[in-house]
Residue frames relative to the residue before (quaternion, step in Angstrom):
aa qw qx qy qz dx dy dz
X 1.0000 0.0000 0.0000 0.0000 0.00 0.00 0.00
X 0.4692 -0.6905 0.4867 0.2572 3.49 -0.96 0.93
X 0.4921 -0.6488 0.4621 0.3512 3.67 -1.02 0.59
X 0.6701 -0.4950 0.3614 0.4188 3.65 -1.27 0.25
X 0.6467 0.5244 -0.3872 0.3961 3.62 0.99 -0.53
X 0.7053 0.4550 -0.2870 0.4618 3.43 1.16 -0.40
X 0.4468 0.7299 -0.3785 0.3527 3.41 1.48 -0.12
X 0.3752 -0.7400 0.4838 0.2785 3.83 -0.40 0.96
X 0.5727 0.5523 -0.4134 0.4428 3.64 1.00 -0.67
X 0.6906 0.5182 -0.2638 0.4300 3.59 0.82 -1.22
X 0.6668 0.4800 -0.3198 0.4719 3.53 0.97 -0.87
X 0.6233 0.5247 -0.3319 0.4755 3.65 1.07 -0.72
X 0.6636 0.4921 -0.3272 0.4588 3.67 0.96 -0.76
X 0.6592 0.5150 -0.3050 0.4551 3.52 1.09 -0.66
X 0.6086 0.5242 -0.3100 0.5087 3.46 1.23 -0.65
X 0.6661 0.4935 -0.3097 0.4657 3.58 0.89 -0.95
X 0.6630 0.4913 -0.3233 0.4632 3.61 1.00 -0.88
X 0.6121 0.5605 -0.3723 0.4155 3.66 0.92 -0.63
X 0.7689 0.3901 -0.1936 0.4681 3.55 0.87 -0.95
X 0.8427 0.3183 -0.0390 0.4324 3.50 0.87 -1.13
X 0.3994 0.7202 -0.4661 0.3234 3.47 1.47 0.06
X 0.5119 -0.6095 0.4913 0.3537 3.84 -0.96 0.79
X 0.0239 0.7617 -0.6475 -0.0066 3.55 -1.12 0.81
X 0.7053 -0.5168 0.2932 0.3865 3.53 -1.20 0.32
X 0.4174 -0.7283 0.4784 0.2578 3.42 -0.76 1.02
X 0.6053 0.5671 -0.3419 0.4416 3.63 1.15 -0.74
X 0.5979 0.5737 -0.3453 0.4405 3.68 1.07 -0.70
X 0.6892 0.4733 -0.2417 0.4926 3.47 0.89 -1.03
X 0.6422 0.5299 -0.3286 0.4459 3.58 1.04 -0.77
X 0.6188 0.5496 -0.3068 0.4700 3.50 1.11 -0.64
X 0.6857 0.4461 -0.2999 0.4908 3.54 0.85 -1.01
X 0.6415 0.5301 -0.3208 0.4523 3.61 0.88 -0.88
X 0.6453 0.5424 -0.3156 0.4357 3.56 0.99 -0.82
X 0.6524 0.5208 -0.2786 0.4749 3.45 1.15 -0.86
X 0.6070 0.5194 -0.3261 0.5053 3.53 1.12 -0.72
X 0.6227 0.5325 -0.3393 0.4621 3.60 0.97 -0.74
X 0.6619 0.4967 -0.3131 0.4660 3.57 0.85 -0.81
X 0.6164 0.5550 -0.3237 0.4552 3.57 1.10 -0.61
X 0.6530 0.5216 -0.2792 0.4728 3.43 1.14 -1.22
X 0.6388 0.4975 -0.3581 0.4649 3.63 0.91 -1.00
X 0.6689 0.4681 -0.3572 0.4538 3.76 0.76 -0.67
X 0.5606 0.5735 -0.3836 0.4579 3.67 1.03 -0.66
X 0.7201 0.4665 -0.2516 0.4478 3.54 0.68 -1.16
X 0.6391 0.5283 -0.3153 0.4616 3.50 1.08 -0.69
X 0.6415 0.5040 -0.3354 0.4712 3.61 1.08 -0.64
X 0.6341 0.5207 -0.3488 0.4529 3.60 1.04 -0.54
X 0.5488 0.6604 -0.4399 0.2630 3.62 1.01 -0.63
X 0.6844 0.5368 -0.3362 0.3612 3.73 0.57 -1.06
X 0.7782 0.3670 -0.1546 0.4857 3.62 0.93 -0.96
X 0.4264 0.7321 -0.4600 0.2657 3.65 1.16 -0.06
X 0.6715 0.4644 -0.3163 0.4832 3.68 0.86 -0.80
X 0.6785 0.4440 -0.3539 0.4661 3.72 0.90 -0.64
X 0.7250 0.4566 -0.3061 0.4150 3.63 0.70 -0.63
X 0.8364 0.2253 -0.0698 0.4948 3.62 0.93 -1.11
X 0.5257 0.6515 -0.4323 0.3351 3.53 1.09 0.05
X 0.7349 -0.4016 0.2749 0.4722 3.52 -1.23 0.18
X 0.8050 0.1592 -0.1552 0.5500 3.76 -0.85 1.12
X 0.5209 0.6503 -0.4543 0.3154 3.62 1.00 -0.02
X 0.6889 -0.4884 0.3010 0.4430 3.67 -1.15 0.31
X 0.7953 0.2122 -0.1558 0.5461 3.63 1.02 -0.52
X 0.1879 0.7695 -0.5752 0.2042 3.57 0.95 0.85
X 0.6773 -0.5221 0.3310 0.3989 3.52 -1.23 0.58
X 0.6783 0.5284 -0.3133 0.4032 3.51 0.97 -0.76
X 0.6597 0.5071 -0.2752 0.4815 3.42 1.13 -0.90
X 0.6688 0.4751 -0.3232 0.4717 3.51 0.96 -0.74
X 0.5764 0.5589 -0.3490 0.4833 3.72 1.07 -0.41
X 0.6734 0.4786 -0.2922 0.4818 3.46 0.95 -0.88
X 0.6864 0.5027 -0.3065 0.4268 3.50 0.88 -0.75
X 0.6142 0.5259 -0.3254 0.4903 3.54 1.10 -0.79
X 0.6999 0.4764 -0.2981 0.4409 3.63 0.82 -0.85
X 0.5897 0.5479 -0.3268 0.4952 3.55 1.15 -0.64
X 0.7514 0.4376 -0.2050 0.4493 3.51 0.87 -0.97
X 0.3656 -0.7364 0.4720 0.3183 3.51 1.42 -0.30
X 0.5257 0.6262 -0.4418 0.3692 3.55 0.94 0.78
X 0.1365 0.8089 -0.5449 0.1736 3.58 1.05 0.99
X 0.6882 0.5111 -0.2816 0.4311 3.58 0.90 -1.04
X 0.6752 0.4719 -0.3125 0.4729 3.58 0.99 -0.70
X 0.6461 0.5504 -0.2981 0.4368 3.47 1.15 -0.78
X 0.5320 0.6638 -0.3888 0.3536 3.52 1.26 -0.23
X 0.6888 0.4583 -0.2197 0.5170 3.47 1.43 -0.55
X 0.5574 0.5287 -0.4061 0.4949 3.53 1.32 0.23
X 0.0697 0.8163 -0.5698 0.0647 3.70 0.09 1.13
X 0.2113 0.7667 -0.5966 0.1078 3.40 -1.16 0.81
X 0.4633 -0.6924 0.4547 0.3150 3.67 -0.64 0.80
X 0.5652 0.6283 -0.3567 0.3983 3.62 1.15 -0.38
X 0.5459 0.6022 -0.3926 0.4304 3.57 1.22 -0.19
X 0.6526 0.5058 -0.3026 0.4761 3.52 1.25 -0.42
X 0.6696 0.4970 -0.3063 0.4592 3.68 1.22 -0.10
X 0.1789 -0.7908 0.5798 0.0801 3.39 -1.16 0.70
X 0.6497 0.5270 -0.2756 0.4735 3.51 1.28 -0.63
X 0.4935 -0.6769 0.4542 0.3034 3.53 -0.83 1.22
X 0.6458 0.5548 -0.3686 0.3731 3.69 0.73 -0.72
X 0.6389 0.5132 -0.3587 0.4469 3.60 1.16 -0.57
X 0.5735 0.5092 -0.3880 0.5111 3.69 1.19 -0.43
X 0.6414 0.5252 -0.3423 0.4423 3.65 0.81 -0.66
X 0.6385 0.5301 -0.2844 0.4800 3.49 1.15 -0.94
X 0.6104 0.5244 -0.3442 0.4837 3.62 1.12 -0.86
X 0.6846 0.5154 -0.2965 0.4216 3.54 0.78 -0.91
X 0.6451 0.5293 -0.2764 0.4768 3.50 1.07 -0.91
X 0.6181 0.4874 -0.3290 0.5216 3.63 0.96 -0.81
X 0.6721 0.5035 -0.3301 0.4311 3.62 0.72 -0.89
X 0.6677 0.4643 -0.3217 0.4849 3.60 0.88 -0.73
X 0.6227 0.5753 -0.3191 0.4237 3.51 1.03 -0.68
X 0.6682 0.4841 -0.2436 0.5097 3.50 1.02 -1.11
X 0.5911 0.5171 -0.3758 0.4920 3.76 1.05 -0.59
X 0.6571 0.4877 -0.3573 0.4502 3.59 0.79 -0.78
X 0.6125 0.5811 -0.3441 0.4108 3.58 0.93 -0.99
X 0.7283 0.4725 -0.2339 0.4377 3.48 0.76 -1.37
X 0.6043 0.5733 -0.2945 0.4685 3.63 1.21 -0.49
X 0.7120 0.3794 -0.2346 0.5423 3.44 1.13 -0.70
X 0.5413 -0.6495 0.3877 0.3672 3.59 1.20 0.17
X 0.4672 0.6730 -0.4495 0.3561 3.64 1.22 0.50
X 0.7353 0.4993 -0.2587 0.3783 3.52 -1.22 0.12
X 0.4599 -0.7335 0.4227 0.2679 3.46 1.35 0.21
X 0.7865 -0.3115 0.2869 0.4495 3.55 -1.32 -0.64
X 0.6780 0.5112 -0.3281 0.4138 3.66 1.05 -0.47
X 0.5581 0.6371 -0.3831 0.3686 3.56 1.05 -0.72
X 0.6894 0.4757 -0.3223 0.4410 3.74 0.77 -0.82
X 0.6423 0.5018 -0.3153 0.4861 3.53 1.12 -0.67
X 0.6484 0.5294 -0.3346 0.4328 3.52 1.05 -0.66
X 0.6165 0.5694 -0.2908 0.4594 3.38 1.18 -0.74
X 0.6507 0.5020 -0.2908 0.4899 3.48 1.13 -0.87
X 0.6382 0.5204 -0.3173 0.4703 3.62 0.99 -0.77
X 0.6477 0.5163 -0.3249 0.4565 3.49 0.97 -0.92
X 0.6479 0.4860 -0.3296 0.4852 3.75 0.94 -0.78
X 0.6562 0.4661 -0.3482 0.4805 3.62 0.83 -0.88
X 0.6254 0.5049 -0.3724 0.4640 3.80 0.76 -0.78
X 0.6632 0.4718 -0.3341 0.4754 3.74 0.76 -0.77
X 0.7012 0.5041 -0.2693 0.4263 3.58 0.78 -0.93
X 0.6101 0.5122 -0.3174 0.5145 3.57 1.21 -0.66
X 0.6514 0.5287 -0.2826 0.4651 3.51 1.01 -0.77
X 0.6480 0.5027 -0.2992 0.4877 3.50 1.05 -0.85
X 0.0751 -0.8477 0.5090 0.1289 3.60 1.01 -0.82
X 0.8217 0.1813 -0.0751 0.5350 3.57 -0.37 -1.46
X 0.6682 0.5330 -0.3120 0.4148 3.67 0.94 -0.81
X 0.6019 0.5767 -0.3587 0.4200 3.53 1.17 -0.68
X 0.0859 -0.7970 0.5978 0.0044 3.62 -1.10 0.70
X 0.8483 -0.1893 0.1721 0.4636 3.38 -1.36 -0.73
X 0.6000 0.6052 -0.3496 0.3892 3.59 0.96 -0.77
X 0.6599 0.5367 -0.2478 0.4639 3.54 0.94 -1.21
X 0.7017 0.4745 -0.2747 0.4550 3.55 0.83 -0.98
X 0.6814 0.4736 -0.2884 0.4778 3.53 0.86 -0.91
X 0.6681 0.4828 -0.2910 0.4858 3.65 0.88 -0.84
X 0.6381 0.5196 -0.3488 0.4487 3.58 0.98 -0.53
X 0.6259 0.4913 -0.3390 0.5019 3.54 1.08 -0.81
X 0.6978 0.4887 -0.3318 0.4052 3.70 0.72 -0.78
X 0.6443 0.5313 -0.2872 0.4692 3.48 0.95 -0.90
X 0.6812 0.4751 -0.3133 0.4607 3.60 0.95 -0.79
X 0.6601 0.4869 -0.3151 0.4774 3.62 0.91 -0.79
X 0.6775 0.4843 -0.2806 0.4772 3.71 0.92 -0.82
X 0.6182 0.5729 -0.3686 0.3920 3.54 1.05 -0.45
X 0.5818 0.6010 -0.3459 0.4250 3.52 1.25 -0.37
X 0.6001 0.5353 -0.3561 0.4760 3.64 1.18 -0.56
X 0.5857 -0.5916 0.4077 0.3752 3.57 -1.26 0.58
X 0.6446 -0.5265 0.3782 0.4053 3.63 -1.18 0.50
X 0.1857 0.7569 -0.6145 0.1225 3.52 -1.17 0.61
X 0.5383 -0.6398 0.4600 0.2990 3.50 -1.33 0.43
X 0.6045 -0.5715 0.4225 0.3598 3.60 -1.18 0.62
X 0.7610 0.3936 -0.2010 0.4749 3.59 1.12 -0.73
X 0.3391 0.7643 -0.4867 0.2528 3.58 1.43 0.18
X 0.7018 0.4913 -0.3399 0.3879 3.70 0.65 -0.90
X 0.6903 0.4634 -0.3341 0.4440 3.50 1.12 -0.08
X 0.4167 0.7397 -0.4525 0.2726 3.53 1.37 0.03
X 0.0727 -0.7879 0.6066 0.0770 3.59 -1.13 0.56
X 0.4543 -0.2786 -0.8380 0.1169 1.35 -1.68 1.87
X 0.6619 -0.5134 0.3827 0.3896 3.65 -1.32 0.55
X 0.1064 -0.7955 0.5951 0.0418 3.63 -0.86 0.97
X 0.3356 0.7756 -0.5064 0.1710 3.63 1.12 0.28
X 0.1463 -0.7008 0.6872 0.1234 3.66 -1.21 0.63
X 0.3878 -0.6704 0.6063 0.1804 3.41 -1.65 0.25
X 0.0718 0.7901 -0.6051 0.0671 3.53 -0.95 1.03
X 0.5540 -0.6321 0.3986 0.3668 3.52 -0.95 0.59
X 0.6000 0.5558 -0.3855 0.4271 3.61 0.99 -0.48
X 0.6079 0.5218 -0.3502 0.4853 3.66 1.15 -0.50
X 0.7004 0.4556 -0.3177 0.4482 3.46 0.84 -0.84
X 0.6134 0.4965 -0.3609 0.4969 3.63 1.03 -0.69
X 0.6261 0.5271 -0.3507 0.4551 3.77 0.86 -0.65
X 0.6910 0.4671 -0.2811 0.4746 3.51 0.81 -0.93
X 0.6880 0.5025 -0.2830 0.4405 3.54 0.86 -0.74
X 0.6072 0.5346 -0.3040 0.5030 3.51 1.17 -0.82
X 0.7047 0.4583 -0.2921 0.4561 3.68 0.98 -0.86
X 0.6389 0.5058 -0.3230 0.4812 3.50 1.09 -0.55
X 0.6318 0.4814 -0.3542 0.4935 3.63 1.05 -0.65
X 0.6247 0.5567 -0.3281 0.4384 3.67 0.90 -0.82
X 0.6771 0.4542 -0.2881 0.5022 3.66 0.78 -0.97
X 0.5863 0.5552 -0.3750 0.4554 3.72 1.03 -0.77
X 0.6857 0.4860 -0.2802 0.4638 3.51 0.67 -1.22
X 0.6653 0.4710 -0.3485 0.4627 3.69 0.74 -0.75
X 0.6993 0.4798 -0.3080 0.4312 3.47 0.78 -0.85
X 0.5994 0.5161 -0.3653 0.4908 3.60 1.00 -0.65
X 0.6446 0.5211 -0.3269 0.4540 3.68 0.87 -0.85
X 0.6381 0.5390 -0.2989 0.4616 3.47 1.02 -1.02
X 0.6729 0.5003 -0.3047 0.4517 3.59 0.80 -0.95
X 0.6791 0.4964 -0.2620 0.4731 3.59 1.06 -0.91
X 0.6327 0.4751 -0.3618 0.4931 3.51 1.12 -0.50
X 0.5729 0.5660 -0.3564 0.4737 3.67 1.08 -0.70
X 0.7338 0.4441 -0.2639 0.4413 3.57 0.72 -0.98
X 0.6647 0.4992 -0.2977 0.4693 3.56 1.28 -0.48
X 0.6548 0.5065 -0.3209 0.4601 3.55 1.27 -0.23
X 0.5119 -0.7122 0.4133 0.2448 3.42 -0.90 1.07
X 0.5495 0.6211 -0.3540 0.4323 3.49 1.38 -0.66
X 0.6738 0.4812 -0.3083 0.4684 3.57 0.98 -0.79
X 0.6704 0.5041 -0.3209 0.4399 3.67 1.05 -0.45
X 0.7319 0.4030 -0.2491 0.4896 3.54 1.04 -0.68
X 0.6090 -0.6401 0.3107 0.3506 3.59 1.21 0.49
X 0.5778 0.6092 -0.3651 0.4020 3.60 1.29 0.18
X 0.3480 0.8035 -0.4296 0.2209 3.54 1.30 0.03
X 0.6671 0.4367 -0.2547 0.5472 3.59 0.91 -1.15
X 0.6591 0.5177 -0.3414 0.4255 3.71 0.69 -0.72
X 0.6732 0.4805 -0.2995 0.4756 3.64 1.05 -1.01
X 0.6298 0.5463 -0.3493 0.4278 3.65 1.19 -0.71
X 0.7306 0.4200 -0.2218 0.4906 3.46 1.11 -0.54
X 0.3206 0.7892 -0.4773 0.2159 3.54 1.35 0.25
X 0.5821 -0.6326 0.3767 0.3450 3.58 -0.88 1.09
X 0.1737 0.7344 -0.6512 0.0796 3.52 -1.15 0.60
X 0.6600 -0.5818 0.3051 0.3645 3.60 -1.16 0.36
X 0.7194 0.4294 -0.2724 0.4732 3.49 1.14 -0.33
X 0.3560 0.7446 -0.4828 0.2930 3.63 1.27 0.36
X 0.3678 -0.7287 0.5193 0.2531 3.46 -0.87 1.01
X 0.7649 0.1927 -0.0910 0.6078 3.66 1.07 -0.80
X 0.2954 -0.7708 0.5431 0.1542 3.53 -0.93 0.93
X 0.1693 -0.8242 0.5378 0.0529 3.56 -0.30 1.24
X 0.3467 0.7928 -0.4725 0.1675 3.66 1.18 0.08
X 0.8297 0.1924 -0.0369 0.5227 3.58 0.96 -0.92
X 0.4042 0.6885 -0.4492 0.4009 3.42 1.12 0.88
X 0.7128 -0.4277 0.3597 0.4238 3.52 -1.48 0.01
X 0.5138 0.6459 -0.4187 0.3788 3.67 1.17 -0.24
X 0.5342 0.6321 -0.3671 0.4246 3.67 1.40 -0.26
X 0.6412 0.5581 -0.3336 0.4076 3.42 1.09 -0.79
X 0.5925 -0.6379 0.3695 0.3249 3.67 -0.76 1.02
X 0.6558 0.5158 -0.3293 0.4421 3.57 0.92 -1.25
X 0.6855 0.5239 -0.3010 0.4062 3.62 0.87 -0.97
X 0.7702 0.3800 -0.2551 0.4442 3.60 0.60 -0.91
X 0.5748 0.5391 -0.3595 0.4997 3.57 1.29 -0.64
X 0.6982 0.4608 -0.3227 0.4428 3.66 0.72 -0.79
X 0.6294 0.5593 -0.2850 0.4580 3.49 1.06 -0.77
X 0.6241 0.5689 -0.2984 0.4447 3.51 1.08 -0.89
X 0.7252 0.4161 -0.2278 0.4990 3.45 0.81 -1.23
X 0.6143 0.5289 -0.3846 0.4416 3.63 0.92 -0.34
X 0.6184 0.5626 -0.3234 0.4433 3.40 1.12 -0.68
X 0.6488 0.5451 -0.2717 0.4563 3.51 1.09 -0.96
X 0.6700 0.5192 -0.2391 0.4737 3.38 0.89 -1.23
X 0.7104 0.5280 -0.2683 0.3802 3.59 0.55 -1.26
X 0.6631 0.5467 -0.3368 0.3846 3.57 0.93 -1.06
X 0.7455 0.3612 -0.2874 0.4808 3.77 0.48 -0.80
X 0.6316 0.5198 -0.3594 0.4491 3.71 1.07 -0.58
X 0.6441 0.5462 -0.2862 0.4527 3.59 1.13 -0.74
X 0.6549 0.5302 -0.2747 0.4631 3.44 1.14 -0.91
X 0.6452 0.5074 -0.3091 0.4803 3.54 1.06 -0.98
X 0.7104 0.4911 -0.3106 0.3971 3.56 0.81 -0.81
X 0.5903 0.5970 -0.3510 0.4146 3.47 1.34 -0.40
X 0.6767 0.4654 -0.2856 0.4938 3.43 1.12 -0.54
X 0.6150 0.5153 -0.3332 0.4952 3.76 1.28 0.05
X 0.5077 -0.6829 0.4026 0.3374 3.58 -0.60 1.00
X 0.7060 0.5269 -0.2460 0.4043 3.58 0.69 -1.06
X 0.7959 0.2624 -0.1236 0.5314 3.47 1.16 -0.73
X 0.2976 0.7950 -0.4970 0.1799 3.61 1.20 0.37
X 0.7063 0.4932 -0.2663 0.4323 3.41 0.77 -0.99
X 0.6107 0.4919 -0.3194 0.5321 3.63 1.09 -0.77
X 0.6601 0.5179 -0.3338 0.4297 3.72 0.77 -0.71
X 0.6537 0.5013 -0.2995 0.4813 3.50 1.05 -0.93
X 0.6040 0.5928 -0.3293 0.4188 3.58 1.10 -0.85
X 0.6501 0.5372 -0.2536 0.4737 3.44 1.09 -1.19
X 0.7448 0.4368 -0.2453 0.4408 3.48 0.88 -0.87
X 0.5997 0.4750 -0.3802 0.5198 3.50 1.14 -0.42
X 0.6155 0.5316 -0.3740 0.4457 3.72 0.89 -0.48
X 0.6319 0.5246 -0.3120 0.4777 3.52 1.21 -0.75
X 0.6887 0.4552 -0.3110 0.4709 3.48 0.98 -0.64
X 0.6023 0.5126 -0.3758 0.4830 3.59 1.09 -0.32
X 0.6159 0.5184 -0.3499 0.4791 3.64 0.89 -0.68
X 0.6615 0.4774 -0.3291 0.4757 3.63 0.87 -0.84
X 0.6842 0.4883 -0.3200 0.4371 3.66 0.91 -0.80
X 0.6681 0.4973 -0.3074 0.4604 3.56 1.15 -0.79
X 0.7246 0.4159 -0.2943 0.4642 3.63 0.83 -0.77
X 0.7796 0.3920 -0.1634 0.4603 3.58 0.78 -1.07
X 0.3311 -0.7283 0.5096 0.3168 3.58 1.31 -0.36
X 0.3937 0.6976 -0.4886 0.3459 3.66 1.14 0.57
X 0.0193 0.8855 -0.4642 -0.0028 3.62 0.66 1.00
X 0.6972 0.4766 -0.2500 0.4735 3.42 1.07 -0.88
X 0.6256 0.5382 -0.3171 0.4674 3.46 1.11 -0.72
X 0.6669 0.5200 -0.2721 0.4592 3.50 1.06 -1.04
X 0.6635 0.5100 -0.3028 0.4560 3.51 1.12 -0.91
X 0.6081 0.5636 -0.3286 0.4523 3.61 1.07 -0.70
X 0.6748 0.5015 -0.2655 0.4719 3.38 0.93 -1.09
X 0.6671 0.5149 -0.3051 0.4436 3.61 0.90 -0.79
X 0.6882 0.4606 -0.3131 0.4650 3.51 0.97 -0.80
X 0.6377 0.4924 -0.3462 0.4806 3.70 1.12 -0.55
X 0.6025 0.5209 -0.4146 0.4401 3.65 0.96 -0.41
X 0.5996 0.5315 -0.4418 0.4035 3.72 0.94 -0.49
X 0.5754 0.6100 -0.3761 0.3941 3.68 1.07 -0.24
X 0.6078 0.5527 -0.3823 0.4230 3.61 1.15 -0.27
X 0.0219 -0.7531 0.6555 -0.0509 3.41 -0.90 1.14
X 0.4480 -0.7022 0.4527 0.3183 3.63 -0.85 0.66
X 0.5942 -0.5822 0.3924 0.3925 3.55 -1.12 0.79
X 0.6448 0.5105 -0.4081 0.3963 3.73 0.64 -0.60
X 0.6620 0.5015 -0.3218 0.4546 3.61 0.93 -0.75
X 0.6294 0.5462 -0.3278 0.4451 3.56 1.01 -0.75
X 0.6712 0.4810 -0.3013 0.4768 3.59 1.00 -0.82
X 0.6158 0.5468 -0.3340 0.4586 3.57 1.06 -0.50
X 0.6197 0.5211 -0.2890 0.5108 3.48 1.01 -0.87
X 0.7196 0.4326 -0.2922 0.4578 3.62 0.71 -0.77
X 0.6292 0.5051 -0.3542 0.4728 3.52 1.07 -0.52
X 0.6482 0.4685 -0.3598 0.4805 3.57 0.92 -0.58
X 0.6364 0.5452 -0.3442 0.4233 3.61 0.93 -0.56
X 0.6250 0.5397 -0.2802 0.4895 3.45 1.28 -0.80
X 0.6604 0.5254 -0.3097 0.4381 3.52 1.02 -0.85
X 0.6293 0.5417 -0.3290 0.4498 3.51 1.10 -0.67
């Protein structure tokens, strides 16, 4: 007789439980609310330069983007880059778009707007990121993944989890949303670790120093600091490489979940401080909060079933 571990029915039940077990709606509301705050901050940072980049005659005005794509022969690829902002030329319309996006982010964070508001926020972010094109980077991609996954969960307020007495309910959509979010950030972190391992600069000990290379938009200037000392930046470089996969692995184990999250949050803080990648690091940190060990999830489901 085969063991239960090899039983296809048991394997399917475990798979089903992993993705669709009911989870706390308030927990996902908190995580989504934090992502909304990051999204609002992202839209706010785009406000000052919107007229310069996208207004009539700007470096990325619709006319110049179209000319660039035709010259490069990228018309076919550009067909998938959809954004209503390509129809606008006036700078005030871009500011209106950003103002509406910030307002929608606030509504979603407060649990307003029902099921449609989170999806509207995700579409607004995608529309802006597609318009930015070359200017878009890691932050837009990661934030888009997070908003998409969190939009699946039922609406709820950022502060609902602190309500007294607790009024949390459990739904399978909240569970699926949290698991999708945890899976997404795990894949991103694995890809990040692999990229670091594949980069020569991270093997010769210059990774941390290169991350802090001077540029006009740096929040902190590390030029004449202790980071210049080889022992410091080499040790920090290797610590960043090692801590990322170890922290992620510990997050998925019940006994070490909190310690693993602490390690990853510190990793995000270092990336933010050295590279001034504040929004990227904040998005990553919020998504890491969605990782719960499988053992803990199974215990919660069993307790809910017993009730």
